[in-house]
Predicted model as a PDB file, atoms N, CA, C, CB and O in Angstrom, pLDDT in the B-factor column:
MODEL        1                                                                  
ATOM      1  N   MET A   1     -11.720  17.424   3.295  1.00 37.00           N  
ATOM      2  CA  MET A   1     -10.502  17.645   2.628  1.00 37.00           C  
ATOM      3  C   MET A   1      -9.900  16.019   2.244  1.00 37.00           C  
ATOM      4  CB  MET A   1      -9.455  18.611   3.688  1.00 37.00           C  
ATOM      5  O   MET A   1     -10.194  15.065   2.964  1.00 37.00           O  
ATOM      6  N   ALA A   2      -9.120  15.887   1.145  1.00 49.00           N  
ATOM      7  CA  ALA A   2      -8.288  14.777   0.597  1.00 49.00           C  
ATOM      8  C   ALA A   2      -7.660  13.880   1.612  1.00 49.00           C  
ATOM      9  CB  ALA A   2      -7.212  15.325  -0.236  1.00 49.00           C  
ATOM     10  O   ALA A   2      -7.415  14.464   2.667  1.00 49.00           O  
ATOM     11  N   LYS A   3      -7.374  12.775   1.581  1.00 51.00           N  
ATOM     12  CA  LYS A   3      -6.610  11.772   2.407  1.00 51.00           C  
ATOM     13  C   LYS A   3      -5.636  12.240   2.364  1.00 51.00           C  
ATOM     14  CB  LYS A   3      -6.504  10.461   2.122  1.00 51.00           C  
ATOM     15  O   LYS A   3      -4.925  12.257   3.369  1.00 51.00           O  
ATOM     16  N   SER A   4      -5.317  12.680   1.434  1.00 61.00           N  
ATOM     17  CA  SER A   4      -3.402  12.940   1.417  1.00 61.00           C  
ATOM     18  C   SER A   4      -3.172  13.747  -0.082  1.00 61.00           C  
ATOM     19  CB  SER A   4      -2.219  10.979   1.351  1.00 61.00           C  
ATOM     20  O   SER A   4      -3.677  13.321  -1.121  1.00 61.00           O  
ATOM     21  N   ASP A   5      -2.335  14.969  -0.019  1.00 66.00           N  
ATOM     22  CA  ASP A   5      -2.007  15.585  -0.982  1.00 66.00           C  
ATOM     23  C   ASP A   5      -1.079  14.931  -2.430  1.00 66.00           C  
ATOM     24  CB  ASP A   5      -1.437  16.531  -0.289  1.00 66.00           C  
ATOM     25  O   ASP A   5      -0.693  15.311  -3.535  1.00 66.00           O  
ATOM     26  N   ARG A   6      -1.048  13.708  -1.550  1.00 65.00           N  
ATOM     27  CA  ARG A   6      -0.451  12.829  -2.878  1.00 65.00           C  
ATOM     28  C   ARG A   6      -1.608  12.359  -4.269  1.00 65.00           C  
ATOM     29  CB  ARG A   6       0.164  11.203  -2.123  1.00 65.00           C  
ATOM     30  O   ARG A   6      -1.685  11.849  -5.387  1.00 65.00           O  
ATOM     31  N   GLU A   7      -2.261  12.918  -3.289  1.00 66.00           N  
ATOM     32  CA  GLU A   7      -3.772  12.362  -4.611  1.00 66.00           C  
ATOM     33  C   GLU A   7      -3.579  13.483  -5.917  1.00 66.00           C  
ATOM     34  CB  GLU A   7      -6.020  12.738  -3.732  1.00 66.00           C  
ATOM     35  O   GLU A   7      -3.774  13.043  -7.050  1.00 66.00           O  
ATOM     36  N   ASN A   8      -3.292  14.569  -5.789  1.00 66.00           N  
ATOM     37  CA  ASN A   8      -3.079  15.537  -6.798  1.00 66.00           C  
ATOM     38  C   ASN A   8      -1.665  15.726  -7.267  1.00 66.00           C  
ATOM     39  CB  ASN A   8      -3.568  16.758  -6.344  1.00 66.00           C  
ATOM     40  O   ASN A   8      -1.073  16.790  -7.448  1.00 66.00           O  
ATOM     41  N   MET A   9      -1.132  14.207  -7.469  1.00 71.00           N  
ATOM     42  CA  MET A   9       0.458  14.752  -8.320  1.00 71.00           C  
ATOM     43  C   MET A   9       0.935  12.982  -9.045  1.00 71.00           C  
ATOM     44  CB  MET A   9       2.211  15.581  -6.620  1.00 71.00           C  
ATOM     45  O   MET A   9       0.604  11.863  -8.653  1.00 71.00           O  
ATOM     46  N   SER A  10       1.364  13.193  -9.612  1.00 76.00           N  
ATOM     47  CA  SER A  10       1.669  11.699 -10.375  1.00 76.00           C  
ATOM     48  C   SER A  10       2.273  10.781  -9.441  1.00 76.00           C  
ATOM     49  CB  SER A  10       2.736  11.781 -11.676  1.00 76.00           C  
ATOM     50  O   SER A  10       2.756  11.293  -8.431  1.00 76.00           O  
ATOM     51  N   ASN A  11       2.329   9.817  -9.541  1.00 83.00           N  
ATOM     52  CA  ASN A  11       3.312   8.873  -8.697  1.00 83.00           C  
ATOM     53  C   ASN A  11       5.101   9.324  -9.073  1.00 83.00           C  
ATOM     54  CB  ASN A  11       2.919   6.997  -9.258  1.00 83.00           C  
ATOM     55  O   ASN A  11       6.053   9.305  -8.292  1.00 83.00           O  
ATOM     56  N   ASN A  12       5.080   9.642 -10.290  1.00 87.00           N  
ATOM     57  CA  ASN A  12       6.412   9.648 -10.728  1.00 87.00           C  
ATOM     58  C   ASN A  12       6.988  10.848  -9.723  1.00 87.00           C  
ATOM     59  CB  ASN A  12       6.548   9.930 -12.449  1.00 87.00           C  
ATOM     60  O   ASN A  12       8.065  10.665  -9.156  1.00 87.00           O  
ATOM     61  N   GLU A  13       6.355  11.889  -9.551  1.00 89.00           N  
ATOM     62  CA  GLU A  13       6.278  13.098  -8.955  1.00 89.00           C  
ATOM     63  C   GLU A  13       7.292  12.426  -7.421  1.00 89.00           C  
ATOM     64  CB  GLU A  13       4.371  13.727  -8.761  1.00 89.00           C  
ATOM     65  O   GLU A  13       8.427  12.490  -6.947  1.00 89.00           O  
ATOM     66  N   PHE A  14       5.779  11.724  -7.116  1.00 91.00           N  
ATOM     67  CA  PHE A  14       6.186  11.337  -6.077  1.00 91.00           C  
ATOM     68  C   PHE A  14       7.340  10.553  -5.806  1.00 91.00           C  
ATOM     69  CB  PHE A  14       5.379  10.908  -5.706  1.00 91.00           C  
ATOM     70  O   PHE A  14       8.001  10.716  -4.781  1.00 91.00           O  
ATOM     71  N   GLU A  15       7.633   9.645  -6.743  1.00 93.00           N  
ATOM     72  CA  GLU A  15       8.683   8.787  -7.011  1.00 93.00           C  
ATOM     73  C   GLU A  15      10.233   9.468  -6.778  1.00 93.00           C  
ATOM     74  CB  GLU A  15       8.451   8.315  -8.481  1.00 93.00           C  
ATOM     75  O   GLU A  15      11.167   9.017  -6.116  1.00 93.00           O  
ATOM     76  N   GLN A  16      10.142  10.819  -7.631  1.00 95.00           N  
ATOM     77  CA  GLN A  16      11.454  11.978  -8.080  1.00 95.00           C  
ATOM     78  C   GLN A  16      11.871  11.852  -6.119  1.00 95.00           C  
ATOM     79  CB  GLN A  16      10.682  14.313  -9.018  1.00 95.00           C  
ATOM     80  O   GLN A  16      12.917  11.450  -5.609  1.00 95.00           O  
ATOM     81  N   ILE A  17      10.376  12.457  -5.308  1.00 96.00           N  
ATOM     82  CA  ILE A  17      10.921  13.024  -4.370  1.00 96.00           C  
ATOM     83  C   ILE A  17      11.725  11.993  -3.167  1.00 96.00           C  
ATOM     84  CB  ILE A  17       9.834  13.846  -3.894  1.00 96.00           C  
ATOM     85  O   ILE A  17      12.625  12.126  -2.338  1.00 96.00           O  
ATOM     86  N   LEU A  18      10.873  10.994  -3.603  1.00 96.00           N  
ATOM     87  CA  LEU A  18      11.484   9.564  -2.687  1.00 96.00           C  
ATOM     88  C   LEU A  18      13.335   9.216  -3.522  1.00 96.00           C  
ATOM     89  CB  LEU A  18       9.949   7.655  -3.134  1.00 96.00           C  
ATOM     90  O   LEU A  18      14.261   8.726  -2.876  1.00 96.00           O  
ATOM     91  N   THR A  19      13.409   9.524  -4.639  1.00 97.00           N  
ATOM     92  CA  THR A  19      14.357   9.030  -5.210  1.00 97.00           C  
ATOM     93  C   THR A  19      15.680  10.772  -4.573  1.00 97.00           C  
ATOM     94  CB  THR A  19      13.784   8.599  -7.221  1.00 97.00           C  
ATOM     95  O   THR A  19      16.865  10.864  -4.253  1.00 97.00           O  
ATOM     96  N   LYS A  20      14.966  11.373  -4.655  1.00 97.00           N  
ATOM     97  CA  LYS A  20      16.106  12.590  -4.184  1.00 97.00           C  
ATOM     98  C   LYS A  20      16.544  12.478  -2.742  1.00 97.00           C  
ATOM     99  CB  LYS A  20      15.463  14.180  -4.311  1.00 97.00           C  
ATOM    100  O   LYS A  20      17.550  13.043  -2.311  1.00 97.00           O  
ATOM    101  N   VAL A  21      15.454  11.454  -1.762  1.00 97.00           N  
ATOM    102  CA  VAL A  21      15.912  11.277  -0.494  1.00 97.00           C  
ATOM    103  C   VAL A  21      17.026  10.847  -0.632  1.00 97.00           C  
ATOM    104  CB  VAL A  21      15.238  10.549   0.301  1.00 97.00           C  
ATOM    105  O   VAL A  21      18.028  11.297  -0.075  1.00 97.00           O  
ATOM    106  N   GLN A  22      16.963   9.560  -1.693  1.00 97.00           N  
ATOM    107  CA  GLN A  22      18.026   8.558  -1.598  1.00 97.00           C  
ATOM    108  C   GLN A  22      19.327   9.099  -2.123  1.00 97.00           C  
ATOM    109  CB  GLN A  22      17.649   7.297  -2.356  1.00 97.00           C  
ATOM    110  O   GLN A  22      20.376   8.633  -1.677  1.00 97.00           O  
ATOM    111  N   GLU A  23      19.342  10.008  -2.998  1.00 98.00           N  
ATOM    112  CA  GLU A  23      20.360  10.661  -3.258  1.00 98.00           C  
ATOM    113  C   GLU A  23      20.965  11.357  -2.419  1.00 98.00           C  
ATOM    114  CB  GLU A  23      20.187  11.246  -4.041  1.00 98.00           C  
ATOM    115  O   GLU A  23      22.185  11.520  -2.435  1.00 98.00           O  
ATOM    116  N   LEU A  24      19.914  12.024  -1.291  1.00 98.00           N  
ATOM    117  CA  LEU A  24      21.179  13.028  -0.119  1.00 98.00           C  
ATOM    118  C   LEU A  24      21.321  12.190   0.922  1.00 98.00           C  
ATOM    119  CB  LEU A  24      20.640  14.723   0.683  1.00 98.00           C  
ATOM    120  O   LEU A  24      22.172  12.533   1.743  1.00 98.00           O  
ATOM    121  N   VAL A  25      20.522  10.828   1.207  1.00 97.00           N  
ATOM    122  CA  VAL A  25      21.088   9.984   2.092  1.00 97.00           C  
ATOM    123  C   VAL A  25      23.030   9.678   2.145  1.00 97.00           C  
ATOM    124  CB  VAL A  25      20.227   8.686   1.711  1.00 97.00           C  
ATOM    125  O   VAL A  25      23.915   9.824   2.989  1.00 97.00           O  
ATOM    126  N   SER A  26      22.925   9.081   0.378  1.00 98.00           N  
ATOM    127  CA  SER A  26      23.860   8.675   0.034  1.00 98.00           C  
ATOM    128  C   SER A  26      25.112   9.647  -0.013  1.00 98.00           C  
ATOM    129  CB  SER A  26      23.508   8.146  -0.962  1.00 98.00           C  
ATOM    130  O   SER A  26      26.299   9.322  -0.015  1.00 98.00           O  
ATOM    131  N   ALA A  27      24.477  11.116  -0.054  1.00 98.00           N  
ATOM    132  CA  ALA A  27      25.747  12.035   0.058  1.00 98.00           C  
ATOM    133  C   ALA A  27      25.948  12.642   1.340  1.00 98.00           C  
ATOM    134  CB  ALA A  27      25.713  13.163  -0.913  1.00 98.00           C  
ATOM    135  O   ALA A  27      26.500  13.720   1.565  1.00 98.00           O  
ATOM    136  N   ARG A  28      25.369  11.719   2.275  1.00 97.00           N  
ATOM    137  CA  ARG A  28      25.415  11.894   3.729  1.00 97.00           C  
ATOM    138  C   ARG A  28      24.848  13.463   4.206  1.00 97.00           C  
ATOM    139  CB  ARG A  28      27.027  11.637   4.197  1.00 97.00           C  
ATOM    140  O   ARG A  28      25.259  13.964   5.253  1.00 97.00           O  
ATOM    141  N   GLU A  29      24.035  14.045   3.473  1.00 98.00           N  
ATOM    142  CA  GLU A  29      23.158  15.627   3.400  1.00 98.00           C  
ATOM    143  C   GLU A  29      21.980  15.097   4.273  1.00 98.00           C  
ATOM    144  CB  GLU A  29      22.513  16.316   1.529  1.00 98.00           C  
ATOM    145  O   GLU A  29      20.823  15.032   3.858  1.00 98.00           O  
ATOM    146  N   TRP A  30      22.395  14.709   5.570  1.00 97.00           N  
ATOM    147  CA  TRP A  30      20.812  14.242   6.794  1.00 97.00           C  
ATOM    148  C   TRP A  30      19.827  15.594   6.798  1.00 97.00           C  
ATOM    149  CB  TRP A  30      21.411  13.944   9.004  1.00 97.00           C  
ATOM    150  O   TRP A  30      18.616  15.382   6.852  1.00 97.00           O  
ATOM    151  N   LEU A  31      20.247  16.822   6.749  1.00 97.00           N  
ATOM    152  CA  LEU A  31      19.098  17.616   7.145  1.00 97.00           C  
ATOM    153  C   LEU A  31      18.504  17.727   5.764  1.00 97.00           C  
ATOM    154  CB  LEU A  31      19.432  19.069   7.915  1.00 97.00           C  
ATOM    155  O   LEU A  31      17.311  17.428   5.815  1.00 97.00           O  
ATOM    156  N   ALA A  32      18.928  18.071   4.457  1.00 98.00           N  
ATOM    157  CA  ALA A  32      18.428  18.011   3.242  1.00 98.00           C  
ATOM    158  C   ALA A  32      17.626  16.700   3.164  1.00 98.00           C  
ATOM    159  CB  ALA A  32      19.502  18.140   2.240  1.00 98.00           C  
ATOM    160  O   ALA A  32      16.396  16.740   3.150  1.00 98.00           O  
ATOM    161  N   ALA A  33      18.258  15.613   3.117  1.00 98.00           N  
ATOM    162  CA  ALA A  33      17.338  14.500   3.406  1.00 98.00           C  
ATOM    163  C   ALA A  33      15.871  14.398   4.206  1.00 98.00           C  
ATOM    164  CB  ALA A  33      18.110  13.741   4.034  1.00 98.00           C  
ATOM    165  O   ALA A  33      14.883  13.800   3.781  1.00 98.00           O  
ATOM    166  N   LEU A  34      15.996  15.292   5.751  1.00 98.00           N  
ATOM    167  CA  LEU A  34      14.815  14.895   6.389  1.00 98.00           C  
ATOM    168  C   LEU A  34      13.908  16.116   5.456  1.00 98.00           C  
ATOM    169  CB  LEU A  34      14.874  14.988   8.307  1.00 98.00           C  
ATOM    170  O   LEU A  34      12.766  15.756   5.170  1.00 98.00           O  
ATOM    171  N   ASP A  35      14.342  17.576   4.946  1.00 98.00           N  
ATOM    172  CA  ASP A  35      13.180  18.305   4.338  1.00 98.00           C  
ATOM    173  C   ASP A  35      12.657  17.406   3.521  1.00 98.00           C  
ATOM    174  CB  ASP A  35      13.469  19.573   3.604  1.00 98.00           C  
ATOM    175  O   ASP A  35      11.669  16.773   3.891  1.00 98.00           O  
ATOM    176  N   ALA A  36      13.157  17.218   2.420  1.00 98.00           N  
ATOM    177  CA  ALA A  36      12.358  15.861   1.674  1.00 98.00           C  
ATOM    178  C   ALA A  36      11.619  15.215   1.679  1.00 98.00           C  
ATOM    179  CB  ALA A  36      12.589  15.115   1.532  1.00 98.00           C  
ATOM    180  O   ALA A  36      10.804  15.122   0.761  1.00 98.00           O  
ATOM    181  N   LEU A  37      11.615  14.193   3.201  1.00 98.00           N  
ATOM    182  CA  LEU A  37      10.850  13.455   3.709  1.00 98.00           C  
ATOM    183  C   LEU A  37      10.038  14.436   4.629  1.00 98.00           C  
ATOM    184  CB  LEU A  37      11.539  12.337   4.287  1.00 98.00           C  
ATOM    185  O   LEU A  37       9.283  13.663   5.220  1.00 98.00           O  
ATOM    186  N   ASP A  38       9.841  15.360   4.961  1.00 97.00           N  
ATOM    187  CA  ASP A  38       8.995  16.290   5.292  1.00 97.00           C  
ATOM    188  C   ASP A  38       7.833  16.555   4.282  1.00 97.00           C  
ATOM    189  CB  ASP A  38       9.741  17.397   5.527  1.00 97.00           C  
ATOM    190  O   ASP A  38       6.660  16.692   4.629  1.00 97.00           O  
ATOM    191  N   GLU A  39       8.294  16.615   2.972  1.00 95.00           N  
ATOM    192  CA  GLU A  39       7.905  17.145   2.118  1.00 95.00           C  
ATOM    193  C   GLU A  39       6.958  15.820   1.649  1.00 95.00           C  
ATOM    194  CB  GLU A  39       9.000  17.799   1.293  1.00 95.00           C  
ATOM    195  O   GLU A  39       5.778  15.927   1.315  1.00 95.00           O  
ATOM    196  N   ALA A  40       7.949  14.159   1.705  1.00 95.00           N  
ATOM    197  CA  ALA A  40       7.091  13.515   1.386  1.00 95.00           C  
ATOM    198  C   ALA A  40       5.970  12.859   2.485  1.00 95.00           C  
ATOM    199  CB  ALA A  40       7.745  12.746   0.704  1.00 95.00           C  
ATOM    200  O   ALA A  40       4.958  12.179   2.312  1.00 95.00           O  
ATOM    201  N   THR A  41       6.369  13.176   3.209  1.00 95.00           N  
ATOM    202  CA  THR A  41       5.002  13.316   4.504  1.00 95.00           C  
ATOM    203  C   THR A  41       4.152  13.737   4.520  1.00 95.00           C  
ATOM    204  CB  THR A  41       5.002  13.796   5.496  1.00 95.00           C  
ATOM    205  O   THR A  41       3.110  13.169   4.847  1.00 95.00           O  
ATOM    206  N   ARG A  42       4.260  14.960   4.156  1.00 93.00           N  
ATOM    207  CA  ARG A  42       3.299  16.134   3.969  1.00 93.00           C  
ATOM    208  C   ARG A  42       2.246  15.563   3.177  1.00 93.00           C  
ATOM    209  CB  ARG A  42       3.926  17.439   3.250  1.00 93.00           C  
ATOM    210  O   ARG A  42       1.200  15.212   3.722  1.00 93.00           O  
ATOM    211  N   LEU A  43       2.455  15.419   1.740  1.00 91.00           N  
ATOM    212  CA  LEU A  43       2.333  14.802   0.797  1.00 91.00           C  
ATOM    213  C   LEU A  43       1.242  13.531   1.100  1.00 91.00           C  
ATOM    214  CB  LEU A  43       3.660  14.519   0.399  1.00 91.00           C  
ATOM    215  O   LEU A  43       0.024  13.695   1.037  1.00 91.00           O  
ATOM    216  N   ASP A  44       1.732  12.554   1.355  1.00 93.00           N  
ATOM    217  CA  ASP A  44       1.141  11.120   1.980  1.00 93.00           C  
ATOM    218  C   ASP A  44       1.358  11.061   3.076  1.00 93.00           C  
ATOM    219  CB  ASP A  44       1.583   9.881   1.541  1.00 93.00           C  
ATOM    220  O   ASP A  44       2.367  10.356   3.049  1.00 93.00           O  
ATOM    221  N   HIS A  45       1.117  11.342   4.436  1.00 92.00           N  
ATOM    222  CA  HIS A  45       1.021  10.832   5.113  1.00 92.00           C  
ATOM    223  C   HIS A  45       1.318   9.651   6.213  1.00 92.00           C  
ATOM    224  CB  HIS A  45       0.666  11.002   4.748  1.00 92.00           C  
ATOM    225  O   HIS A  45       1.672   9.448   7.374  1.00 92.00           O  
ATOM    226  N   GLU A  46       0.731   8.741   4.439  1.00 93.00           N  
ATOM    227  CA  GLU A  46       0.239   7.228   5.255  1.00 93.00           C  
ATOM    228  C   GLU A  46       1.934   6.658   4.498  1.00 93.00           C  
ATOM    229  CB  GLU A  46      -1.894   6.088   4.471  1.00 93.00           C  
ATOM    230  O   GLU A  46       1.966   5.431   4.399  1.00 93.00           O  
ATOM    231  N   CYS A  47       2.961   7.217   4.103  1.00 94.00           N  
ATOM    232  CA  CYS A  47       3.852   6.707   3.069  1.00 94.00           C  
ATOM    233  C   CYS A  47       5.079   5.917   3.881  1.00 94.00           C  
ATOM    234  CB  CYS A  47       4.411   8.006   2.089  1.00 94.00           C  
ATOM    235  O   CYS A  47       6.113   6.567   4.039  1.00 94.00           O  
ATOM    236  N   ALA A  48       5.042   4.874   4.283  1.00 96.00           N  
ATOM    237  CA  ALA A  48       5.632   4.038   5.512  1.00 96.00           C  
ATOM    238  C   ALA A  48       7.473   4.050   5.151  1.00 96.00           C  
ATOM    239  CB  ALA A  48       4.805   2.114   5.505  1.00 96.00           C  
ATOM    240  O   ALA A  48       8.441   4.145   5.906  1.00 96.00           O  
ATOM    241  N   VAL A  49       7.359   3.907   3.656  1.00 95.00           N  
ATOM    242  CA  VAL A  49       8.723   4.436   3.315  1.00 95.00           C  
ATOM    243  C   VAL A  49       9.435   5.805   3.804  1.00 95.00           C  
ATOM    244  CB  VAL A  49       8.691   4.526   1.989  1.00 95.00           C  
ATOM    245  O   VAL A  49      10.592   5.982   4.184  1.00 95.00           O  
ATOM    246  N   ALA A  50       8.372   6.705   3.670  1.00 97.00           N  
ATOM    247  CA  ALA A  50       9.093   7.538   3.910  1.00 97.00           C  
ATOM    248  C   ALA A  50       9.052   8.159   5.716  1.00 97.00           C  
ATOM    249  CB  ALA A  50       8.735   8.440   2.789  1.00 97.00           C  
ATOM    250  O   ALA A  50       9.611   9.162   6.159  1.00 97.00           O  
ATOM    251  N   TRP A  51       8.264   7.237   6.396  1.00 98.00           N  
ATOM    252  CA  TRP A  51       8.372   7.428   7.769  1.00 98.00           C  
ATOM    253  C   TRP A  51       9.580   6.626   8.329  1.00 98.00           C  
ATOM    254  CB  TRP A  51       7.078   7.039   8.430  1.00 98.00           C  
ATOM    255  O   TRP A  51      10.201   7.069   9.296  1.00 98.00           O  
ATOM    256  N   TYR A  52       9.960   5.316   7.667  1.00 98.00           N  
ATOM    257  CA  TYR A  52      11.157   4.632   8.072  1.00 98.00           C  
ATOM    258  C   TYR A  52      12.118   5.579   7.993  1.00 98.00           C  
ATOM    259  CB  TYR A  52      11.511   3.449   7.301  1.00 98.00           C  
ATOM    260  O   TYR A  52      12.592   5.979   9.057  1.00 98.00           O  
ATOM    261  N   GLN A  53      12.717   6.263   6.443  1.00 97.00           N  
ATOM    262  CA  GLN A  53      14.025   6.510   6.342  1.00 97.00           C  
ATOM    263  C   GLN A  53      13.990   7.387   6.711  1.00 97.00           C  
ATOM    264  CB  GLN A  53      14.682   6.454   5.411  1.00 97.00           C  
ATOM    265  O   GLN A  53      15.156   7.782   6.690  1.00 97.00           O  
ATOM    266  N   LYS A  54      12.734   8.913   7.540  1.00 97.00           N  
ATOM    267  CA  LYS A  54      12.740   9.910   8.912  1.00 97.00           C  
ATOM    268  C   LYS A  54      13.424   8.837  10.096  1.00 97.00           C  
ATOM    269  CB  LYS A  54      10.829  10.515   9.453  1.00 97.00           C  
ATOM    270  O   LYS A  54      14.167   9.288  10.967  1.00 97.00           O  
ATOM    271  N   GLY A  55      13.166   7.732  10.037  1.00 97.00           N  
ATOM    272  CA  GLY A  55      13.051   7.465  11.683  1.00 97.00           C  
ATOM    273  C   GLY A  55      14.248   7.045  11.586  1.00 97.00           C  
ATOM    274  O   GLY A  55      14.781   6.930  12.689  1.00 97.00           O  
ATOM    275  N   LYS A  56      15.151   6.658  10.369  1.00 97.00           N  
ATOM    276  CA  LYS A  56      16.778   5.876  10.512  1.00 97.00           C  
ATOM    277  C   LYS A  56      17.553   7.551  10.659  1.00 97.00           C  
ATOM    278  CB  LYS A  56      17.488   4.602   8.573  1.00 97.00           C  
ATOM    279  O   LYS A  56      18.238   7.853  11.637  1.00 97.00           O  
ATOM    280  N   ILE A  57      17.339   8.300   9.745  1.00 98.00           N  
ATOM    281  CA  ILE A  57      18.092   9.493   9.759  1.00 98.00           C  
ATOM    282  C   ILE A  57      17.901  10.389  11.167  1.00 98.00           C  
ATOM    283  CB  ILE A  57      17.651  10.305   8.481  1.00 98.00           C  
ATOM    284  O   ILE A  57      18.721  11.261  11.455  1.00 98.00           O  
ATOM    285  N   LEU A  58      16.626  10.062  12.101  1.00 98.00           N  
ATOM    286  CA  LEU A  58      16.809  10.985  13.250  1.00 98.00           C  
ATOM    287  C   LEU A  58      17.709  10.129  14.045  1.00 98.00           C  
ATOM    288  CB  LEU A  58      15.425  11.455  14.049  1.00 98.00           C  
ATOM    289  O   LEU A  58      18.715  10.590  14.584  1.00 98.00           O  
ATOM    290  N   ASN A  59      17.433   9.140  14.110  1.00 97.00           N  
ATOM    291  CA  ASN A  59      18.459   8.089  15.192  1.00 97.00           C  
ATOM    292  C   ASN A  59      19.918   8.251  14.545  1.00 97.00           C  
ATOM    293  CB  ASN A  59      17.959   6.098  15.165  1.00 97.00           C  
ATOM    294  O   ASN A  59      20.891   8.596  15.215  1.00 97.00           O  
ATOM    295  N   ARG A  60      19.965   7.979  13.235  1.00 96.00           N  
ATOM    296  CA  ARG A  60      21.516   8.353  13.065  1.00 96.00           C  
ATOM    297  C   ARG A  60      22.174   9.974  13.751  1.00 96.00           C  
ATOM    298  CB  ARG A  60      21.732   8.372  11.277  1.00 96.00           C  
ATOM    299  O   ARG A  60      23.285  10.256  14.200  1.00 96.00           O  
ATOM    300  N   LEU A  61      21.120  10.665  13.600  1.00 96.00           N  
ATOM    301  CA  LEU A  61      21.576  12.156  14.692  1.00 96.00           C  
ATOM    302  C   LEU A  61      21.493  12.082  15.543  1.00 96.00           C  
ATOM    303  CB  LEU A  61      21.094  13.321  14.799  1.00 96.00           C  
ATOM    304  O   LEU A  61      21.714  13.181  16.053  1.00 96.00           O  
ATOM    305  N   GLY A  62      21.175  11.066  16.535  1.00 96.00           N  
ATOM    306  CA  GLY A  62      20.769  11.267  17.692  1.00 96.00           C  
ATOM    307  C   GLY A  62      19.639  11.653  18.190  1.00 96.00           C  
ATOM    308  O   GLY A  62      19.588  11.733  19.417  1.00 96.00           O  
ATOM    309  N   LYS A  63      18.368  12.016  17.360  1.00 94.00           N  
ATOM    310  CA  LYS A  63      17.598  12.861  17.202  1.00 94.00           C  
ATOM    311  C   LYS A  63      16.219  12.046  18.369  1.00 94.00           C  
ATOM    312  CB  LYS A  63      17.406  13.132  15.438  1.00 94.00           C  
ATOM    313  O   LYS A  63      15.401  12.573  19.123  1.00 94.00           O  
ATOM    314  N   ILE A  64      16.495  10.622  18.038  1.00 90.00           N  
ATOM    315  CA  ILE A  64      15.725   9.278  18.619  1.00 90.00           C  
ATOM    316  C   ILE A  64      16.510   8.525  19.209  1.00 90.00           C  
ATOM    317  CB  ILE A  64      15.069   8.392  17.677  1.00 90.00           C  
ATOM    318  O   ILE A  64      16.103   7.475  19.705  1.00 90.00           O  
TER     319      ILE A  64                                                      
ENDMDL                                                                          
END                                                                             
């Protein structure tokens, strides 16, 4: 199995997911942002930016 599913997509497609996350965070759409981050971490489980953002949102929601 490949290290990550991100290898099968372009960097532009992955960056679009991260841009969507930023837009959702700016709109305070926390749950939708978490869904997008789940997709990002599924595609690339080593993406530090996605994990960091996920932690920030979970902390904001009082989940951690």
